[in-house]
C-alpha positions in Angstrom: -1.1 -17.8 -17.7 -3.4 -20.1 -19.7 -6.5 -19.9 -21.9 -8.7 -20.5 -18.8 -10.6 -17.6 -17.4 -8.8 -15.4 -14.8 -9.5 -12.4 -12.7 -7.3 -9.7 -11.2 -7.0 -9.4 -7.4 -5.4 -6.5 -5.6 -3.7 -7.8 -2.5 -2.7 -5.3 0.2 -2.4 -7.4 3.3 -1.0 -10.8 4.0 -1.9 -12.0 0.5 0.8 -9.8 -0.9 3.2 -12.5 0.1 3.1 -14.9 -2.9 3.7 -18.0 -0.7 0.7 -17.1 1.4 -1.6 -16.4 -1.6 -0.5 -19.5 -3.4 -1.6 -21.6 -0.5 -5.1 -20.3 -1.2 -5.0 -19.8 -5.0 -2.1 -21.9 -6.5 -2.4 -20.3 -9.9 -1.7 -16.8 -8.6 0.9 -14.9 -10.6 2.0 -11.3 -9.9 1.1 -8.8 -12.5 2.8 -5.9 -10.7 2.9 -3.5 -7.8 -0.1 -1.1 -7.7 -1.4 1.8 -5.8 -5.0 2.5 -4.8 -5.4 6.3 -4.6 -7.7 7.9 -2.1 -7.5 5.1 0.5 -5.6 4.4 3.7 -4.6 1.0 5.2 -6.0 0.1 8.5 -5.5 -3.0 10.7 -9.0 -3.0 12.2 -10.7 -5.9 10.4 -11.7 -8.3 13.1 -10.3 -11.7 12.1 -11.8 -15.1 13.0 -9.0 -15.4 15.6 -10.0 -12.0 17.2 -6.9 -10.1 16.0 -6.7 -7.2 13.6 -6.3 -7.8 9.9 -5.7 -5.4 7.0 -8.5 -3.3 5.5 -8.7 -0.2 3.3 -10.8 2.9 4.1 -11.5 5.9 1.8 -9.8 9.1 2.9 -9.8 12.6 1.7 -6.1 13.2 2.1 -4.1 14.5 -0.8 -1.7 11.9 -2.1 -3.2 9.1 0.1 -2.8 5.6 -1.4 -2.6 2.0 -0.4 0.1 0.0 -2.0 -0.2 -3.6 -2.9 0.2 -6.3 -5.6 -2.1 -7.2 -8.4 -2.3 -10.9 -9.0 -3.9 -12.8 -11.9 -5.7 -15.9 -10.6 -7.8 -18.6 -12.3 -11.5 -18.1 -11.8 -11.9 -21.7 -10.7 -9.8 -20.9 -7.6 -11.9 -17.9 -6.6 -14.2 -19.9 -4.3 -11.3 -21.2 -2.3 -9.8 -17.7 -2.0 -13.2 -16.3 -1.0 -13.5 -18.9 1.7 -10.0 -18.2 3.0 -10.7 -14.5 3.1 -14.1 -15.0 4.8 -16.2 -13.5 2.0 -19.6 -12.8 3.5 -18.2 -13.4 7.0 -16.1 -10.3 7.6 -15.1 -9.3 4.1 -17.0 -8.2 1.1 -15.5 -7.8 -2.4 -15.2 -4.6 -4.3 -14.0 -3.7 -7.8 -11.4 -0.9 -7.9 -9.1 0.8 -10.4 -5.5 0.7 -9.4 -2.4 2.4 -10.9 0.5 0.2 -12.0 3.7 1.0 -13.9 1.9 -0.4 -17.0 -1.2 1.8 -16.5 -4.5 1.6 -14.8 -6.1 -1.8 -14.1 -9.5 -2.9 -12.8 -9.1 -5.5 -10.0 -11.1 -7.1 -7.3 -10.2 -6.7 -3.6 -11.6 -7.7 -0.2 -12.9 -4.9 2.1 -13.8 -5.5 5.8 -17.4 -5.5 7.0 -16.5 -6.2 10.7 -14.2 -3.7 12.1 -13.0 -2.6 15.5 -10.6 0.4 15.9 -9.1 -1.3 18.9 -8.2 -4.4 17.0 -4.4 -5.2 17.0 -2.8 -7.6 14.6 -0.7 -10.6 15.7 3.0 -10.2 15.2 3.0 -13.1 12.8 0.3 -11.5 10.6 2.3 -8.2 10.5 5.3 -10.3 9.5 3.4 -11.8 6.6 2.3 -8.3 5.4 5.8 -6.9 5.7 7.4 -9.9 4.0 5.0 -9.5 1.1 5.7 -5.8 0.8 9.5 -6.5 0.7 9.1 -9.4 -1.7 7.6 -7.1 -4.3 9.8 -4.1 -3.6 7.1 -1.7 -2.3 8.4 1.8 -1.4 10.8 1.8 1.5 8.8 4.5 3.4 5.6 2.4 3.0 7.4 -0.7 4.3 8.6 1.3 7.3 5.0 2.3 8.1 4.0 -1.3 8.0 6.9 -2.3 10.2 5.9 0.4 12.7 2.5 -1.1 13.3 1.9 -2.2 16.9 1.3 -5.9 17.1 0.6 -8.5 19.8 2.0 -11.9 20.5 -0.4 -14.8 19.6 -1.2 -16.9 22.6 -1.5 -19.8 20.2 2.3 -20.5 19.8 1.8 -23.2 17.2 -0.1 -20.9 14.9 2.4 -18.1 15.5 5.4 -20.4 14.7 3.8 -21.8 11.5 3.0 -18.3 10.2 6.4 -16.9 11.1 8.0 -19.8 9.3 5.9 -18.9 6.2 6.8 -15.2 6.5 10.5 -16.0 6.9 10.8 -18.7 4.2 12.5 -17.9 1.0 
């Protein structure tokens, strides 16, 4: 990257898609696919638009893990990423250890503070998550689980179209 200070972010939701993350943190460069053991993915974080967004929850299930992508990002862009993610307004940050092909890494991630088990993601948000998983070659079975997630159509057609375009570009 550069001699400027960076941090590692573990993206497990829509930020797995490099195009999406680079809108928020232009310096973001993928380090590699990673797994966070002892956690499960949920779509229950209540977004500012009222729909479900991705979150992680600890589980005591043998072999449970959340897959995602570790990105290296310039520290000077962290404020913009925090704002886009709603740090302090629906997400907190947490330091975790993730497993990569190159070994264990410590990374920062966002974890939901406002959840509702009845929350349902918009179809475009699910498309962003699935596109990011495919872009980085996550395990086929994991991608299938993401694709099987129930989603709803966004009444805001313009927002839906813009996000579908982002998910399908490339």
